Structure formats: C-alpha cells, structure tokens
PyMOL CGO cylinders between C-alpha atoms (Angstrom):
from pymol import cmd
from pymol.cgo import CYLINDER

trace = [
    CYLINDER, 104.68, 69.38, 79.25, 103.64, 71.23, 76.11, 0.3, 1, 1, 1, 1, 1, 1,
    CYLINDER, 103.64, 71.23, 76.11, 106.42, 72.85, 74.11, 0.3, 1, 1, 1, 1, 1, 1,
    CYLINDER, 106.42, 72.85, 74.11, 106.39, 76.64, 74.15, 0.3, 1, 1, 1, 1, 1, 1,
    CYLINDER, 106.39, 76.64, 74.15, 105.65, 78.25, 70.83, 0.3, 1, 1, 1, 1, 1, 1,
    CYLINDER, 105.65, 78.25, 70.83, 106.74, 81.69, 71.97, 0.3, 1, 1, 1, 1, 1, 1,
    CYLINDER, 106.74, 81.69, 71.97, 109.66, 81.49, 69.55, 0.3, 1, 1, 1, 1, 1, 1,
    CYLINDER, 109.66, 81.49, 69.55, 107.17, 81.75, 66.68, 0.3, 1, 1, 1, 1, 1, 1,
    CYLINDER, 107.17, 81.75, 66.68, 105.70, 84.92, 68.18, 0.3, 1, 1, 1, 1, 1, 1,
    CYLINDER, 105.70, 84.92, 68.18, 109.23, 86.27, 68.68, 0.3, 1, 1, 1, 1, 1, 1,
    CYLINDER, 109.23, 86.27, 68.68, 110.03, 85.61, 65.03, 0.3, 1, 1, 1, 1, 1, 1,
    CYLINDER, 110.03, 85.61, 65.03, 106.82, 87.25, 63.85, 0.3, 1, 1, 1, 1, 1, 1,
    CYLINDER, 106.82, 87.25, 63.85, 107.43, 90.30, 66.07, 0.3, 1, 1, 1, 1, 1, 1,
    CYLINDER, 107.43, 90.30, 66.07, 111.00, 90.67, 64.79, 0.3, 1, 1, 1, 1, 1, 1,
    CYLINDER, 111.00, 90.67, 64.79, 109.84, 90.53, 61.17, 0.3, 1, 1, 1, 1, 1, 1,
    CYLINDER, 109.84, 90.53, 61.17, 107.37, 93.32, 61.90, 0.3, 1, 1, 1, 1, 1, 1,
    CYLINDER, 107.37, 93.32, 61.90, 110.08, 95.40, 63.58, 0.3, 1, 1, 1, 1, 1, 1,
    CYLINDER, 110.08, 95.40, 63.58, 112.57, 94.97, 60.74, 0.3, 1, 1, 1, 1, 1, 1,
    CYLINDER, 112.57, 94.97, 60.74, 109.95, 95.58, 58.05, 0.3, 1, 1, 1, 1, 1, 1,
    CYLINDER, 109.95, 95.58, 58.05, 108.74, 98.74, 59.79, 0.3, 1, 1, 1, 1, 1, 1,
    CYLINDER, 108.74, 98.74, 59.79, 111.92, 100.76, 59.21, 0.3, 1, 1, 1, 1, 1, 1,
    CYLINDER, 111.92, 100.76, 59.21, 114.54, 98.17, 58.31, 0.3, 1, 1, 1, 1, 1, 1,
    CYLINDER, 114.54, 98.17, 58.31, 116.14, 98.30, 61.73, 0.3, 1, 1, 1, 1, 1, 1,
    CYLINDER, 116.14, 98.30, 61.73, 115.67, 97.07, 65.26, 0.3, 1, 1, 1, 1, 1, 1,
    CYLINDER, 115.67, 97.07, 65.26, 116.09, 99.27, 68.31, 0.3, 1, 1, 1, 1, 1, 1,
    CYLINDER, 116.09, 99.27, 68.31, 116.75, 98.41, 71.95, 0.3, 1, 1, 1, 1, 1, 1,
    CYLINDER, 116.75, 98.41, 71.95, 113.08, 98.75, 72.94, 0.3, 1, 1, 1, 1, 1, 1,
    CYLINDER, 113.08, 98.75, 72.94, 111.97, 96.40, 70.17, 0.3, 1, 1, 1, 1, 1, 1,
    CYLINDER, 111.97, 96.40, 70.17, 114.63, 93.87, 71.16, 0.3, 1, 1, 1, 1, 1, 1,
    CYLINDER, 114.63, 93.87, 71.16, 113.49, 94.14, 74.78, 0.3, 1, 1, 1, 1, 1, 1,
    CYLINDER, 113.49, 94.14, 74.78, 109.90, 93.38, 73.74, 0.3, 1, 1, 1, 1, 1, 1,
    CYLINDER, 109.90, 93.38, 73.74, 111.08, 90.29, 71.85, 0.3, 1, 1, 1, 1, 1, 1,
    CYLINDER, 111.08, 90.29, 71.85, 113.06, 89.18, 74.89, 0.3, 1, 1, 1, 1, 1, 1,
    CYLINDER, 113.06, 89.18, 74.89, 109.99, 89.73, 77.09, 0.3, 1, 1, 1, 1, 1, 1,
    CYLINDER, 109.99, 89.73, 77.09, 108.07, 87.25, 74.91, 0.3, 1, 1, 1, 1, 1, 1,
    CYLINDER, 108.07, 87.25, 74.91, 110.80, 84.67, 75.56, 0.3, 1, 1, 1, 1, 1, 1,
    CYLINDER, 110.80, 84.67, 75.56, 110.86, 85.32, 79.32, 0.3, 1, 1, 1, 1, 1, 1,
    CYLINDER, 110.86, 85.32, 79.32, 107.14, 85.46, 80.02, 0.3, 1, 1, 1, 1, 1, 1,
    CYLINDER, 107.14, 85.46, 80.02, 106.83, 81.75, 80.85, 0.3, 1, 1, 1, 1, 1, 1,
    CYLINDER, 106.83, 81.75, 80.85, 109.85, 81.96, 83.15, 0.3, 1, 1, 1, 1, 1, 1,
    CYLINDER, 109.85, 81.96, 83.15, 112.20, 79.98, 80.89, 0.3, 1, 1, 1, 1, 1, 1,
    CYLINDER, 112.20, 79.98, 80.89, 114.17, 80.99, 77.81, 0.3, 1, 1, 1, 1, 1, 1,
    CYLINDER, 114.17, 80.99, 77.81, 114.33, 77.67, 75.97, 0.3, 1, 1, 1, 1, 1, 1,
    CYLINDER, 114.33, 77.67, 75.97, 116.63, 76.54, 73.15, 0.3, 1, 1, 1, 1, 1, 1,
    CYLINDER, 116.63, 76.54, 73.15, 114.22, 77.60, 70.39, 0.3, 1, 1, 1, 1, 1, 1,
    CYLINDER, 114.22, 77.60, 70.39, 113.90, 81.07, 71.90, 0.3, 1, 1, 1, 1, 1, 1,
    CYLINDER, 113.90, 81.07, 71.90, 117.69, 81.34, 72.25, 0.3, 1, 1, 1, 1, 1, 1,
    CYLINDER, 117.69, 81.34, 72.25, 118.07, 80.29, 68.61, 0.3, 1, 1, 1, 1, 1, 1,
    CYLINDER, 118.07, 80.29, 68.61, 115.62, 82.98, 67.51, 0.3, 1, 1, 1, 1, 1, 1,
    CYLINDER, 115.62, 82.98, 67.51, 117.35, 85.62, 69.66, 0.3, 1, 1, 1, 1, 1, 1,
    CYLINDER, 117.35, 85.62, 69.66, 120.69, 84.61, 68.12, 0.3, 1, 1, 1, 1, 1, 1,
    CYLINDER, 120.69, 84.61, 68.12, 119.25, 84.85, 64.61, 0.3, 1, 1, 1, 1, 1, 1,
    CYLINDER, 119.25, 84.85, 64.61, 117.77, 88.27, 65.30, 0.3, 1, 1, 1, 1, 1, 1,
    CYLINDER, 117.77, 88.27, 65.30, 121.01, 89.56, 66.77, 0.3, 1, 1, 1, 1, 1, 1,
    CYLINDER, 121.01, 89.56, 66.77, 122.89, 88.09, 63.81, 0.3, 1, 1, 1, 1, 1, 1,
    CYLINDER, 122.89, 88.09, 63.81, 120.84, 90.26, 61.42, 0.3, 1, 1, 1, 1, 1, 1,
    CYLINDER, 120.84, 90.26, 61.42, 121.95, 93.48, 63.08, 0.3, 1, 1, 1, 1, 1, 1,
    CYLINDER, 121.95, 93.48, 63.08, 124.56, 95.51, 61.24, 0.3, 1, 1, 1, 1, 1, 1,
    CYLINDER, 124.56, 95.51, 61.24, 127.61, 97.06, 62.87, 0.3, 1, 1, 1, 1, 1, 1,
    CYLINDER, 127.61, 97.06, 62.87, 126.03, 100.43, 62.11, 0.3, 1, 1, 1, 1, 1, 1,
    CYLINDER, 126.03, 100.43, 62.11, 122.95, 99.50, 64.16, 0.3, 1, 1, 1, 1, 1, 1,
    CYLINDER, 122.95, 99.50, 64.16, 124.94, 98.03, 67.03, 0.3, 1, 1, 1, 1, 1, 1,
    CYLINDER, 124.94, 98.03, 67.03, 125.67, 101.24, 68.88, 0.3, 1, 1, 1, 1, 1, 1,
    CYLINDER, 125.67, 101.24, 68.88, 124.72, 102.75, 72.20, 0.3, 1, 1, 1, 1, 1, 1,
    CYLINDER, 124.72, 102.75, 72.20, 121.74, 101.24, 73.99, 0.3, 1, 1, 1, 1, 1, 1,
    CYLINDER, 121.74, 101.24, 73.99, 121.22, 98.46, 71.42, 0.3, 1, 1, 1, 1, 1, 1,
    CYLINDER, 121.22, 98.46, 71.42, 124.88, 97.38, 71.75, 0.3, 1, 1, 1, 1, 1, 1,
    CYLINDER, 124.88, 97.38, 71.75, 124.52, 97.23, 75.55, 0.3, 1, 1, 1, 1, 1, 1,
    CYLINDER, 124.52, 97.23, 75.55, 121.28, 95.21, 75.29, 0.3, 1, 1, 1, 1, 1, 1,
    CYLINDER, 121.28, 95.21, 75.29, 122.79, 92.76, 72.78, 0.3, 1, 1, 1, 1, 1, 1,
    CYLINDER, 122.79, 92.76, 72.78, 125.89, 92.26, 74.94, 0.3, 1, 1, 1, 1, 1, 1,
    CYLINDER, 125.89, 92.26, 74.94, 123.68, 91.68, 77.98, 0.3, 1, 1, 1, 1, 1, 1,
    CYLINDER, 123.68, 91.68, 77.98, 121.55, 89.10, 76.13, 0.3, 1, 1, 1, 1, 1, 1,
    CYLINDER, 121.55, 89.10, 76.13, 124.60, 87.30, 74.70, 0.3, 1, 1, 1, 1, 1, 1,
    CYLINDER, 124.60, 87.30, 74.70, 126.15, 87.05, 78.13, 0.3, 1, 1, 1, 1, 1, 1,
    CYLINDER, 126.15, 87.05, 78.13, 123.02, 86.05, 80.02, 0.3, 1, 1, 1, 1, 1, 1,
    CYLINDER, 123.02, 86.05, 80.02, 121.84, 83.44, 77.51, 0.3, 1, 1, 1, 1, 1, 1,
    CYLINDER, 121.84, 83.44, 77.51, 125.22, 82.22, 76.27, 0.3, 1, 1, 1, 1, 1, 1,
    CYLINDER, 125.22, 82.22, 76.27, 124.63, 83.21, 72.64, 0.3, 1, 1, 1, 1, 1, 1,
]
cmd.load_cgo(trace, "trace")
C-alpha cells in the first residue's frame, strides 16, 4: 500500500492559513482535518502535523469555537 502524502498538503494548507492573517480559525482547522480524513484514515504523519499545527496556536487564539475544535481533535486522535 502506498503511503499517504496528505500530511504534506495539510502542512502546505496550514502555512497558507497562518501566512494569510497570522492566525488559524476553526473553519481553517476543519479544512486541514478534512484533508487528513479524506482517505478514511488519520495516520501517524497526519496526527503529527495536526499536533504541530495545534502547538503553534497561542492562548489568545484558543477561544470559543477554535478551542472546542482543538479539544475535540486532541481527544479523538489522542494528541
């Protein structure tokens, strides 16, 4: 089975999101997660990228809907 390279697309998408306005919102995070889920499996590389993206978020950003989405992702994917 060929290794998924979706994690590279996830990384590229996150860079574009952060460079756009310096932040990431819940919708952008959801789109990145959708890239990981589209083949039906969130593999270790995709989890690593999700963890790195979440790790870049500041406490100031982690409010409201984004906080709920991050908590959901951490719980579901054991990050």
